[in-house]
C-alpha positions as CSV (number, residue, x, y, z in Angstrom):
1,X,6.2,24.2,-27.5
2,X,6.2,20.5,-28.4
3,X,7.8,18.6,-25.5
4,X,9.5,16.3,-28.0
5,X,11.4,19.2,-29.5
6,X,13.1,19.8,-26.1
7,X,16.7,18.7,-26.6
8,X,17.1,16.3,-23.6
9,X,13.8,14.6,-24.5
10,X,14.8,14.4,-28.1
11,X,18.2,12.9,-27.1
12,X,16.4,10.3,-25.0
13,X,14.1,9.3,-27.9
14,X,17.1,9.0,-30.3
15,X,18.9,6.8,-27.8
16,X,15.8,4.6,-27.2
17,X,15.3,4.3,-30.9
18,X,18.8,3.1,-31.5
19,X,18.4,0.6,-28.6
20,X,15.1,-0.8,-29.8
21,X,16.3,-1.0,-33.4
22,X,19.4,-2.9,-32.3
23,X,17.4,-5.3,-30.2
24,X,15.0,-5.9,-33.0
25,X,17.8,-6.9,-35.4
26,X,19.4,-9.0,-32.7
27,X,16.1,-10.9,-32.0
28,X,15.0,-11.2,-35.7
29,X,16.7,-14.7,-36.2
30,X,14.8,-16.0,-33.2
31,X,11.5,-14.1,-33.1
32,X,11.0,-13.4,-36.8
33,X,8.3,-10.9,-37.5
34,X,7.6,-10.5,-33.7
35,X,11.2,-9.2,-33.1
36,X,10.2,-5.5,-33.0
37,X,7.3,-6.1,-30.6
38,X,9.6,-8.1,-28.3
39,X,12.2,-5.4,-28.6
40,X,9.7,-2.9,-27.3
41,X,9.0,-5.1,-24.3
42,X,12.7,-5.6,-23.6
43,X,13.3,-1.8,-23.9
44,X,10.6,-1.1,-21.4
45,X,12.1,-3.7,-19.0
46,X,15.5,-2.1,-19.4
47,X,14.2,1.4,-18.7
48,X,12.2,0.2,-15.7
49,X,15.3,-1.6,-14.4
50,X,17.3,1.7,-14.6
51,X,14.5,3.4,-12.7
52,X,14.5,0.9,-9.8
53,X,16.1,3.5,-7.4
54,X,13.2,5.8,-8.2
55,X,10.8,3.1,-7.4
56,X,12.6,2.4,-4.1
57,X,12.2,6.0,-3.0
58,X,8.5,5.8,-3.7
59,X,8.1,2.6,-1.8
60,X,10.1,4.0,1.1
61,X,7.9,7.1,1.2
62,X,4.8,4.9,1.2
63,X,6.1,2.7,4.0
64,X,6.8,5.8,6.1
65,X,3.2,7.1,5.5
66,X,1.8,3.8,6.6
67,X,3.9,3.7,9.7
68,X,2.9,7.1,10.9
69,X,-0.8,6.9,9.8
70,X,-2.0,5.5,13.2
71,X,-0.1,8.3,15.0
72,X,-1.7,10.9,12.7
73,X,-5.2,9.5,13.4
74,X,-4.5,9.6,17.1
75,X,-3.4,13.3,16.9
76,X,-6.4,14.2,14.8
77,X,-8.7,12.6,17.3
78,X,-7.0,14.1,20.4
79,X,-6.7,17.7,19.1
80,X,-9.6,18.0,16.7
81,X,-11.1,20.7,18.9
82,X,-7.9,22.8,18.8
83,X,-7.0,23.4,15.2
84,X,-3.8,25.3,16.0
85,X,-2.4,22.7,18.3
86,X,-3.5,19.9,15.9
87,X,-1.5,21.5,13.1
88,X,1.5,22.0,15.2
89,X,1.5,18.5,16.6
90,X,1.1,17.1,13.0
91,X,4.1,19.0,11.8
92,X,6.1,18.0,14.8
93,X,5.2,14.3,14.1
94,X,6.5,14.6,10.5
95,X,9.7,16.3,11.8
96,X,10.2,13.6,14.5
97,X,9.8,10.9,12.0
98,X,12.0,12.7,9.5
99,X,9.3,12.4,7.0
100,X,7.4,14.7,4.6
101,X,3.8,14.4,3.3
102,X,5.3,15.1,-0.1
103,X,7.9,12.4,0.1
104,X,7.9,10.3,-3.1
105,X,6.6,13.2,-5.3
106,X,10.1,14.3,-6.4
107,X,11.0,10.7,-7.7
108,X,7.8,10.7,-9.7
109,X,8.8,14.1,-11.3
110,X,12.3,12.8,-12.0
111,X,11.2,9.7,-13.9
112,X,8.5,11.5,-16.0
113,X,10.9,12.9,-18.6
114,X,12.5,9.5,-19.1
115,X,9.1,7.7,-19.5
116,X,7.8,10.5,-21.7
117,X,10.9,10.2,-23.9
118,X,10.4,6.4,-24.3
119,X,6.7,6.8,-24.9
120,X,7.4,9.3,-27.7
121,X,9.3,6.6,-29.4
122,X,6.1,4.8,-30.0
123,X,3.9,7.7,-31.3
124,X,6.2,10.0,-33.3
125,X,6.1,9.4,-37.1
126,X,9.6,10.7,-37.5
127,X,12.8,10.4,-35.4
128,X,15.9,12.3,-36.2
129,X,14.3,13.6,-39.4
130,X,13.8,10.1,-40.7
131,X,10.6,8.0,-40.7
132,X,10.1,6.0,-37.6
133,X,10.5,2.5,-39.0
134,X,9.4,0.9,-35.8
135,X,5.8,1.9,-36.4
136,X,5.8,0.1,-39.8
137,X,6.8,-3.2,-38.2
138,X,4.1,-5.7,-37.3
139,X,3.1,-8.1,-34.6
140,X,0.8,-10.9,-35.7
141,X,0.1,-8.9,-38.8
142,X,-0.8,-5.8,-36.9
143,X,1.3,-2.6,-37.6
144,X,2.9,-1.4,-34.4
145,X,1.9,2.2,-35.4
146,X,-1.8,1.4,-35.5
147,X,-4.2,1.8,-32.6
148,X,-7.3,-0.2,-31.8
149,X,-9.8,2.6,-32.1
150,X,-8.0,3.8,-35.2
151,X,-8.5,0.4,-36.8
152,X,-12.2,0.5,-35.8
153,X,-12.7,4.0,-37.2
154,X,-11.0,3.0,-40.5
155,X,-12.9,-0.3,-40.7
156,X,-9.6,-2.2,-40.7
157,X,-10.1,-4.2,-37.4
158,X,-9.6,-7.9,-37.7
159,X,-10.3,-10.7,-35.3
160,X,-6.6,-11.0,-34.6
161,X,-6.1,-7.3,-33.9
162,X,-9.3,-7.2,-31.7
163,X,-8.1,-10.2,-29.7
164,X,-4.5,-8.7,-29.3
165,X,-5.7,-5.3,-28.1
166,X,-8.4,-6.7,-25.9
167,X,-5.9,-9.1,-24.3
168,X,-3.6,-6.1,-23.6
169,X,-6.4,-4.1,-22.1
170,X,-7.6,-7.0,-19.9
171,X,-4.1,-7.6,-18.7
172,X,-3.6,-4.0,-17.7
173,X,-7.0,-3.9,-16.0
174,X,-6.3,-7.2,-14.0
175,X,-2.9,-5.8,-12.9
176,X,-4.6,-2.6,-11.9
177,X,-7.1,-4.5,-9.7
178,X,-4.2,-6.5,-8.1
179,X,-2.4,-3.2,-7.5
180,X,-5.4,-1.7,-5.7
181,X,-5.9,-4.8,-3.6
182,X,-2.2,-5.4,-2.7
183,X,-0.7,-1.9,-2.6
184,X,-3.4,0.6,-1.7
185,X,-4.1,0.9,2.1
186,X,-7.6,1.4,3.2
187,X,-8.7,5.0,3.3
188,X,-9.0,6.3,6.9
189,X,-12.1,8.1,8.0
190,X,-12.2,11.7,6.7
191,X,-11.1,14.2,9.3
192,X,-11.9,17.9,9.2
193,X,-8.8,19.8,8.1
194,X,-8.2,22.9,10.2
195,X,-7.5,26.3,8.6
196,X,-3.9,27.4,8.8
197,X,-2.9,29.7,11.6
198,X,-1.1,32.9,10.9
199,X,2.6,32.3,10.3
200,X,2.2,28.5,10.0
201,X,2.0,26.4,6.8
202,X,-1.2,24.6,5.9
203,X,-1.5,20.9,6.6
204,X,-1.6,19.2,3.2
205,X,-4.6,17.0,2.5
206,X,-3.4,14.2,0.2
207,X,-6.4,11.9,0.6
208,X,-8.0,13.0,-2.6
209,X,-4.8,12.7,-4.6
210,X,-4.2,9.2,-3.1
211,X,-7.7,8.0,-4.2
212,X,-7.2,9.4,-7.7
213,X,-3.7,7.8,-7.9
214,X,-5.2,4.4,-7.0
215,X,-7.4,4.5,-10.1
216,X,-4.6,5.5,-12.5
217,X,-3.7,2.0,-13.6
218,X,-7.4,1.6,-14.8
219,X,-7.0,4.8,-16.8
220,X,-3.9,3.2,-18.4
221,X,-6.2,0.4,-19.7
222,X,-8.4,3.0,-21.3
223,X,-5.4,4.8,-22.9
224,X,-4.2,1.5,-24.3
225,X,-7.2,1.5,-26.6
226,X,-6.3,4.8,-28.1
227,X,-2.5,4.6,-28.6
228,X,-0.5,2.6,-31.2
229,X,0.1,-1.1,-30.6
230,X,3.8,-0.4,-29.7
231,X,2.7,2.1,-27.0
232,X,0.0,-0.4,-25.7
233,X,2.7,-3.0,-25.3
234,X,4.8,-0.5,-23.5
235,X,1.9,0.4,-21.2
236,X,1.2,-3.3,-20.5
237,X,4.8,-4.1,-19.6
238,X,5.4,-1.1,-17.4
239,X,2.1,-1.6,-15.5
240,X,2.9,-5.2,-14.8
241,X,6.5,-4.3,-13.9
242,X,5.4,-1.6,-11.5
243,X,3.2,-4.1,-9.5
244,X,5.9,-6.7,-9.3
245,X,8.6,-4.1,-8.4
246,X,6.4,-2.6,-5.6
247,X,5.7,-6.1,-4.1
248,X,9.3,-7.1,-4.2
249,X,10.6,-3.9,-2.8
250,X,8.1,-3.8,0.0
251,X,9.1,-7.4,1.0
252,X,12.8,-6.6,0.8
253,X,12.4,-3.4,2.8
254,X,10.4,-5.2,5.5
255,X,7.0,-3.4,5.0
256,X,4.0,-4.6,6.9
257,X,1.4,-6.3,4.6
258,X,-1.3,-3.9,3.7
259,X,-4.6,-5.0,5.2
260,X,-7.5,-5.7,2.8
261,X,-10.2,-3.1,2.7
């Protein structure tokens, strides 16, 4: 089943298409031919603004993990020779702190349909049974529906399009590096994870997932080379927004600065 045929996702796309079209027409007298590209950026900002409560939940979960990390390491060191007691003490710590190792995962799942719906706006050739006119609009002479690698394959790449796409990719990569330096805590020494005891849940090991997640912004830079220009602008804007949002929320919520690795 095509996810974009799912009624709620289709409704999100139709709504986003109406908003970006209205914004483009509103901006046309000021931005001229760049109005559609600017409308894409503004739509992305609008969506990310609406998702600030989701970002706050993720930041709160991250702060909680940072706060209890020293206690977890102490427990692992103290009870490493007693797997059953280690597991019980770990779960007791999470309960005492009113925390969960999976905190922050649900907000991510909640925002995915919204972001997928908005992203679909930039890749679907038709919306509501009509041609997606957004993809035929241009930015600096580059069609918003054309991707960088697609232009290279077709032999249509120009100096302007190469510079625009490379600028977007570099911006995403630079933001990704700042995100890793400013938002990713140092990885603690790997500890042996005990086997679950009968009748007790297994202790989740999220270290591998956290390492993979820290590299996701760099994957976004790679993806930007494959997707249409409209989607690349969306990825650039949402990546930059995420970094600024996390830094601001951490400061507002009184988080301790993350030490440099």
